[in-house]
N, C-alpha and C positions, 0 to 999 in steps of 0.2 A: 541483129542489134536495134537499138531505135535508131536515126539520125544522129548522132554524136556534134554535129557543129552544127546547128540550126540557132540563126538568134531568134526563136523563140520561148529554147529553153530559161529567155531573160524573161520571159512571166513567171517566174520560178525563183529568179536571180538581180533585178532586179540592184545598182549598188547606188549608193549614198555614203560623204563623207565629213567627218571636219575634223582640222587640218589644226596644226598645230605648231607647224616649223615657219620660220625665217622664208624669204623667197632665193633664190637661189641667185648665183651671182648672172647668169646667163638667162636666164628664168625661161627659157625653152625647151623643148624636146633637141637632146646631144642626136646628129651619128653614130654613139662610139659608147652605148648608153651601161648598166656593166652588170652584168650576167648572172642571174639567176637560181643556184645546182638546190637548194628545195627550198622548198614553202613546210610548212608543219603548222598542221591543221590542228586548235586543241577546241574540243567542246568544253561549257562553261560545267558539266558533270564528270570532263576526267578525259576521254575519251580522244584518243591523238592518232593522226593518219598525218603520211609524209608524204608526196608527191616530188623523185627527183627529176633533175633535167641537167645534160651533156650536153656536150657543144663540139663540133671537126674544129676544122684549123683555124675555118673564117665564118669562126664565131657563129654559125646557125645552130639550129638545134639540130642534134642525130638521134638523141635519144630520152623518153616520158616513161616511167612508171613511177606506178602504187608502191605503199611498203607494200611488202612481201605480205600473206596471210595466210593461216594454217593448211587453210584448203582452196587456198592458186593465191594471180597474182593476172594484173593485165599490165599492158604494156604498148609502148607506141616506139618505130621505128622508122629514121626518115633516111632519103638515099636524094640525090639531086645531080640532075645528068643536062646540062643548060637552061633552059626556064621551064625544065619539068621538076616537082619534087612529087618524089613519092612515098604514103603515106602505110607502112604496115603497121596494122592494130591484133594486136595477139591476146586473147582471154585462158587464160588458161585454168583447167580443173584439174585441184590438185585430187582428188574424193573422186570426184566423176572424170576418167579423163575423156570419155568417148564425148563432154559438154564443154570443151575445148575446142575452140575459134579460132579463125584468120581471117584476119580483112583486106584488103589493100585499097584505096583512095591516094585517087592520080588529080595532081594539083598546079596548071600551066600558072607561070609566075609572070610575070608583070617585068619591066628592067629595075624595080625598083627592090625587087625579089617579094610583093605583097600579090597574092593568088587574088586571079583574072575568073577560074573557074574552078570548077573542085567534082570529077564526078563517081562516082559509089559502089559497090562493087556490083548495085542491081545496073548499074549503067543513067542511072539518074545520077543529072547534074548536077552543080551551080553556081550558079554565072554571079559578078560583085563589078561594082564599078566606083571608078575616083574623079577628084577632082584636083589637081595640085597634091595629088600625096592622098587625102580624106576619103575615105570610106562616103561615098552615097546612096548606097542602093545594093539587092540583094536580090537574086530572083530563084527560084527553086524551079527547073523545068518540070516537077509530080505537081506543082500546087498554083493558081493564079496569083495565091498571098505575096504581094511585095512588102521589102523590110524599105525602110527607108531609114537618111543622117542627117541633122539637120548640125551646120556648123559656124559658129560665130567667135570672131577675132578666135583661132586657134583654134579651142574648142570643141566637142560634142555636147552639147546644149540637149537635145533630145533629138532619140530611135521609134521606129512604129514601125508597128505590126498594121499596114496601112488598114480602115476599118476596124481593125479589132483590141489594139490598146497603145495605148505610150508612153514608153518613159521618159519624164524631162529633170535634166540636172542640173544644179548654180553650184558655182565656184568660189573657193575664197580666191587671194591674190598668194597662197604662197604654194608656196611648189620644193619641189624635191629631188636631189643627184639622181635625172633619167635613172630608170634598169631599159630590161629588153624588153618586159611583156605589160600589159594595158592597165593599168590602176581601173580602167572605168567597167572592166570585165573579170572584177577579183572573186566575183562573188560564182564565176564559171573556174574554178582554178583545177579543178581536173582536167577537162579535155573541152578547150574550146579557142578553135582558131585567133578568135579576139582576145584572150588570154594572154599566149600566146606569143602576141603582136606580131600576124600574117597576114590582117587587115588594112594594111597603114597605119598613118601616120595615128602618134598618142596623142591627148592633150596636152598643151603647154604648163595649164592650172592644178592645180588638185582640186575633184570633184568638193564642195562639200554638202550636197543634199541627193540626194534623188531621189524620184519617186513615181514609178510605177500605176498608171489606172487603165483599168479597163471598160470597151468604150459604151457596155450593154450593162452593165452593172456596176454597185458599190465597193466593187473587191480591191481593195488599191496594197499596192507591197513600198515597204518605206526603209530603208537603210541607214546607217548613221556609221560614222566610221572614227577614230582614236587615233592618232598614230603617234608610236616610238619611231626616233631617230636612231640614228648609229651617229657617231662624229663625224663625216665626210655626206653626215646628211643624205645616207641613203636611207629609207624607208624598214626599219628593223623590225618592226609587227606594225600590225592593224589590230584594232579590238572591235570585232562590227556585232553588230544588235538590230536585228532583220524584226519587222512587223508585218502583221499581215492583220486585215480589216475589211468585214467585208460576210460574206457567207461564212468565213472561217477564221476565228479567231487564233491565232498562234504565234509570237513572238520564240529565237532563239537568239542567243550568244556565244558567240563564238572569236576564239585570234589565228590570226594567219600569221605568222614567223618568218624572215625571208634569211635563206645563208647565200653567202657568196660567195 
């Protein structure tokens, strides 16, 4: 299985947002965010997918799974021991059982619960460094490629695969009731340490626009989001419009509904 958790996935999943809420009373990331139980993804043409989240008694993620299909299912199981988190990935194939497999990822966590080192089944590893809880750098052992993250006033304003591409994010003044998932990486809704909230603090404001540009080509990826809110100002749904230009011109429209 390919590396599920590399930030390079953001090359195809950069995010941008258009928010329409009023400012939250505190205006910053909460220490006790609302836990998301489901993400329901509906494509413009009607196809629907669901990602389920379960938690333990300490509100840590314990199980993530996709909607079960007729041909199989995917799931992640989490276990914790002091500063170590073990993630078991299971791919079950009902039609060809011999293609089913299991992989184990070992993550070392800091005192805030953020991942400092992840070791994959091949014993390759990726390290993560933080400053005041905000992710600064990501470095895989199997590549010289480095990933950097730049913050300003509590918001992630850009992140880069150094020398390859950069995603730049601008923000509105709007906020929403915090949730445990990281909306900067909502397009990585399937499997992502970023989206799961395991790689540091989240931005305090709602992103307004995000544009990914490649260094050596005219390829860009821009996503815009429109929010719908519940009465407690948690996000109920995000309407996503994704546009890719350059070598390939493509667009995609879908929605993500959050169930708490």
